[in-house]
C-alpha positions as CSV (number, residue, x, y, z in Angstrom):
1,X,16.2,-17.8,-35.4
2,X,17.9,-15.0,-33.4
3,X,16.8,-11.5,-34.1
4,X,19.3,-9.0,-35.4
5,X,20.0,-6.3,-32.8
6,X,18.8,-2.9,-33.8
7,X,19.7,0.5,-32.5
8,X,16.8,2.4,-30.8
9,X,15.5,5.4,-32.8
10,X,17.3,8.6,-31.9
11,X,14.1,10.7,-32.0
12,X,12.7,9.0,-28.9
13,X,14.2,11.0,-26.0
14,X,11.5,9.8,-23.6
15,X,12.5,6.1,-23.9
16,X,13.7,4.7,-20.6
17,X,17.5,4.7,-20.3
18,X,19.5,1.8,-18.9
19,X,19.8,3.6,-15.6
20,X,16.0,4.1,-15.6
21,X,15.5,0.4,-16.1
22,X,17.8,-0.5,-13.3
23,X,16.1,2.0,-11.0
24,X,12.7,0.7,-11.9
25,X,13.7,-2.9,-11.2
26,X,15.2,-1.9,-7.8
27,X,12.1,0.0,-6.8
28,X,9.7,-2.6,-8.1
29,X,11.5,-5.3,-6.2
30,X,11.5,-3.2,-3.0
31,X,7.8,-2.4,-3.3
32,X,6.9,-6.0,-4.0
33,X,8.9,-7.2,-1.0
34,X,7.8,-4.5,1.4
35,X,4.2,-3.8,0.2
36,X,2.7,-7.1,1.5
37,X,5.0,-7.0,4.6
38,X,4.1,-3.5,5.5
39,X,0.4,-4.2,4.9
40,X,0.2,-7.3,7.1
41,X,2.4,-5.6,9.7
42,X,0.2,-2.5,9.8
43,X,-3.0,-4.4,9.9
44,X,-1.7,-7.2,12.2
45,X,0.0,-10.5,12.1
46,X,-1.8,-12.7,11.2
47,X,-4.4,-10.9,9.1
48,X,-7.1,-12.0,11.5
49,X,-5.9,-9.7,14.2
50,X,-5.9,-6.8,11.9
51,X,-9.4,-7.4,10.7
52,X,-10.5,-7.8,14.3
53,X,-9.1,-4.3,15.0
54,X,-10.7,-3.0,11.9
55,X,-14.1,-4.3,13.0
56,X,-13.8,-3.1,16.6
57,X,-12.1,0.3,15.9
58,X,-13.9,1.5,12.8
59,X,-17.3,-0.1,12.8
60,X,-18.1,-1.1,16.4
61,X,-19.9,2.0,17.5
62,X,-21.7,2.4,14.2
63,X,-22.9,-1.2,14.2
64,X,-24.3,-1.2,17.8
65,X,-25.7,2.3,17.5
66,X,-27.6,2.0,14.2
67,X,-28.9,-1.5,13.8
68,X,-30.5,-4.4,15.5
69,X,-28.2,-5.7,18.3
70,X,-28.9,-9.4,17.9
71,X,-28.4,-9.3,14.1
72,X,-25.1,-7.4,14.5
73,X,-23.9,-9.8,17.1
74,X,-24.5,-12.7,14.7
75,X,-22.6,-10.9,12.0
76,X,-19.7,-10.2,14.4
77,X,-19.6,-13.8,15.5
78,X,-19.4,-14.8,11.8
79,X,-16.5,-12.6,11.2
80,X,-14.7,-13.8,14.4
81,X,-15.2,-17.4,13.3
82,X,-13.8,-16.5,9.9
83,X,-10.8,-14.9,11.6
84,X,-10.2,-18.1,13.5
85,X,-10.1,-19.9,10.2
86,X,-7.6,-17.4,8.8
87,X,-5.3,-18.0,11.8
88,X,-5.6,-21.7,11.2
89,X,-4.5,-21.2,7.6
90,X,-7.9,-22.2,6.2
91,X,-8.4,-19.3,3.8
92,X,-11.0,-21.0,1.7
93,X,-13.1,-21.8,4.8
94,X,-12.8,-18.2,6.0
95,X,-14.0,-16.9,2.7
96,X,-17.0,-19.2,2.7
97,X,-18.0,-18.2,6.2
98,X,-18.3,-14.5,5.4
99,X,-19.9,-15.0,2.0
100,X,-23.5,-14.4,3.4
101,X,-22.3,-11.0,4.7
102,X,-21.6,-9.7,1.2
103,X,-25.3,-9.7,0.4
104,X,-27.0,-9.4,3.8
105,X,-24.5,-7.8,6.1
106,X,-24.3,-4.3,7.4
107,X,-21.9,-1.8,5.6
108,X,-19.2,-2.6,8.1
109,X,-19.6,-6.4,7.9
110,X,-19.9,-6.3,4.1
111,X,-16.7,-4.2,3.8
112,X,-14.8,-6.4,6.3
113,X,-15.9,-9.5,4.6
114,X,-14.7,-8.3,1.2
115,X,-11.3,-7.4,2.6
116,X,-11.0,-10.8,4.2
117,X,-12.1,-12.6,1.0
118,X,-9.6,-10.5,-1.1
119,X,-6.8,-11.4,1.3
120,X,-7.8,-15.1,1.2
121,X,-7.9,-15.0,-2.6
122,X,-4.4,-13.6,-2.7
123,X,-3.2,-16.4,-0.4
124,X,-4.7,-18.9,-2.8
125,X,-3.2,-17.2,-5.9
126,X,-6.6,-16.1,-7.2
127,X,-5.5,-12.6,-8.2
128,X,-8.5,-11.9,-10.4
129,X,-10.9,-12.6,-7.6
130,X,-8.9,-10.3,-5.2
131,X,-9.0,-7.5,-7.8
132,X,-12.7,-7.9,-8.2
133,X,-13.3,-7.7,-4.5
134,X,-11.2,-4.6,-4.0
135,X,-13.0,-3.0,-6.9
136,X,-16.3,-3.8,-5.3
137,X,-15.2,-2.0,-2.1
138,X,-14.1,1.0,-4.1
139,X,-17.4,1.2,-5.9
140,X,-19.5,0.8,-2.6
141,X,-20.6,4.4,-1.9
142,X,-21.9,3.4,1.5
143,X,-18.4,2.2,2.7
144,X,-16.3,4.6,4.7
145,X,-14.1,6.6,2.3
146,X,-10.7,5.8,4.0
147,X,-11.5,2.1,3.4
148,X,-12.5,2.7,-0.2
149,X,-9.2,4.5,-0.6
150,X,-7.3,1.6,0.9
151,X,-9.1,-0.8,-1.4
152,X,-8.1,1.3,-4.4
153,X,-4.5,1.1,-3.4
154,X,-4.7,-2.6,-2.9
155,X,-6.4,-3.0,-6.2
156,X,-3.8,-1.0,-8.1
157,X,-1.0,-2.8,-6.3
158,X,-2.4,-6.2,-7.1
159,X,-2.7,-5.6,-10.9
160,X,0.0,-3.0,-11.2
161,X,1.8,-4.9,-14.0
162,X,-1.3,-5.0,-16.1
163,X,-1.8,-1.2,-16.0
164,X,-0.3,1.6,-18.0
165,X,1.7,4.2,-16.0
166,X,-0.7,7.0,-17.1
167,X,-3.7,5.0,-15.7
168,X,-2.0,4.4,-12.4
169,X,-1.1,8.1,-12.1
170,X,-4.7,9.1,-12.8
171,X,-6.3,6.6,-10.5
172,X,-4.1,7.5,-7.5
173,X,-4.0,11.2,-8.1
174,X,-6.6,12.0,-5.4
175,X,-4.7,10.0,-2.8
176,X,-1.1,11.0,-3.7
177,X,-1.3,14.4,-2.0
178,X,0.2,15.2,1.4
179,X,-2.4,15.0,4.2
180,X,-4.3,12.1,2.7
181,X,-4.4,9.0,5.1
182,X,-2.8,6.8,2.4
183,X,-0.5,9.4,0.9
184,X,2.8,7.5,1.3
185,X,1.6,4.3,-0.3
186,X,-0.2,6.1,-3.2
187,X,2.7,8.5,-3.8
188,X,5.2,5.7,-4.0
189,X,3.2,3.8,-6.5
190,X,2.6,7.0,-8.5
191,X,6.3,7.9,-8.4
192,X,7.2,4.5,-9.8
193,X,4.6,5.0,-12.6
194,X,6.2,8.4,-13.4
195,X,9.6,6.7,-13.5
196,X,8.3,4.0,-15.8
197,X,6.8,6.7,-18.0
198,X,10.2,8.4,-18.3
199,X,9.4,11.4,-16.1
200,X,12.3,11.3,-13.7
201,X,11.6,14.9,-12.4
202,X,8.0,14.1,-11.4
203,X,9.1,10.9,-9.8
204,X,11.9,12.5,-7.8
205,X,9.7,15.4,-6.6
206,X,7.1,12.9,-5.4
207,X,9.7,10.8,-3.6
208,X,10.9,14.0,-1.9
209,X,7.3,14.7,-0.7
210,X,7.2,11.3,0.9
211,X,10.4,12.0,2.8
212,X,9.0,15.3,4.1
213,X,5.8,13.7,5.3
214,X,6.4,12.9,8.9
215,X,3.3,10.7,9.0
216,X,4.8,8.3,6.5
217,X,6.3,5.0,7.7
218,X,10.0,5.4,8.4
219,X,11.0,2.5,6.2
220,X,9.1,4.0,3.3
221,X,10.6,7.5,3.9
222,X,14.1,6.0,4.0
223,X,13.5,4.3,0.6
224,X,12.0,7.4,-0.8
225,X,15.0,9.5,0.4
226,X,17.4,7.2,-1.4
227,X,15.4,7.2,-4.6
228,X,15.0,11.0,-4.5
229,X,18.8,11.3,-4.2
230,X,19.4,8.9,-7.1
231,X,17.0,11.0,-9.2
232,X,18.9,14.3,-8.3
233,X,16.3,15.7,-5.9
234,X,17.5,16.9,-2.5
235,X,14.9,15.7,0.0
236,X,16.8,16.6,3.1
237,X,15.8,19.9,4.6
238,X,17.9,19.6,7.8
239,X,21.1,17.5,7.3
240,X,22.1,17.8,11.0
241,X,18.7,16.5,12.1
242,X,19.0,13.6,9.7
243,X,22.5,12.7,11.0
244,X,21.2,12.8,14.5
245,X,18.2,10.5,13.6
246,X,20.6,8.1,11.9
247,X,22.8,8.0,15.0
248,X,25.8,9.5,13.2
249,X,26.2,12.5,15.4
250,X,25.1,13.4,18.9
251,X,22.7,16.1,20.0
252,X,25.7,18.3,20.4
253,X,26.8,17.7,16.8
254,X,29.8,15.6,17.7
255,X,30.5,12.4,15.7
256,X,29.5,9.2,17.4
257,X,32.3,6.6,17.3
258,X,31.5,3.4,15.4
259,X,30.2,0.7,17.8
260,X,29.3,3.2,20.5
261,X,25.8,2.8,22.2
262,X,23.1,5.1,20.8
């Protein structure tokens, strides 16, 4: 039987308005579409290339300088073999190959293995397993802090719909500050949580901070600029510079005709 429509109580000013709901849907859709895309683009396509860079760039020196060379070489070969499986689309096989590294690998191998297994779990729609693995990285006090922070962002992103806005804001609070390596991603998720909680002012100010952070990805800054404007926050400090960056005016301030080379 159909329910009789009721009017919302008038004494709940913090209830999301129709405009808020539309904004939240638009942001949520953009984040869902761009989050995985930006993650895989940032860490490489396919995922294997990214993890290879992670191993070489962040752990290579530490591995070879602090542990037995033969053992570390074996761990490296295991990870490379798993990456080959990832590139071949065999995510289950890749996860199985690195499983021994979780218990017996070095800090670098263990962390890389968990990231790989979490990505494989997401590819096979095992969200609960991915969340568990990201949480394990966050809780690993021996793992490098930047990677623990990244794992926290991935954990929150993966189970965002199951969390209360206040919990998301609190969890990401240490990362959603300018200067943090993961500021842009953490700040966007936090701003969305503020918006879902009905705090448009806090959301708008945080979107504006993303715009002003020159280290943030340009696509994310552009999205944040639009959202800040929709929320009534001016995030543009230099309009002329913005117009030049967008190719609307020349360096001399003259309008660039439509279709002209930039």
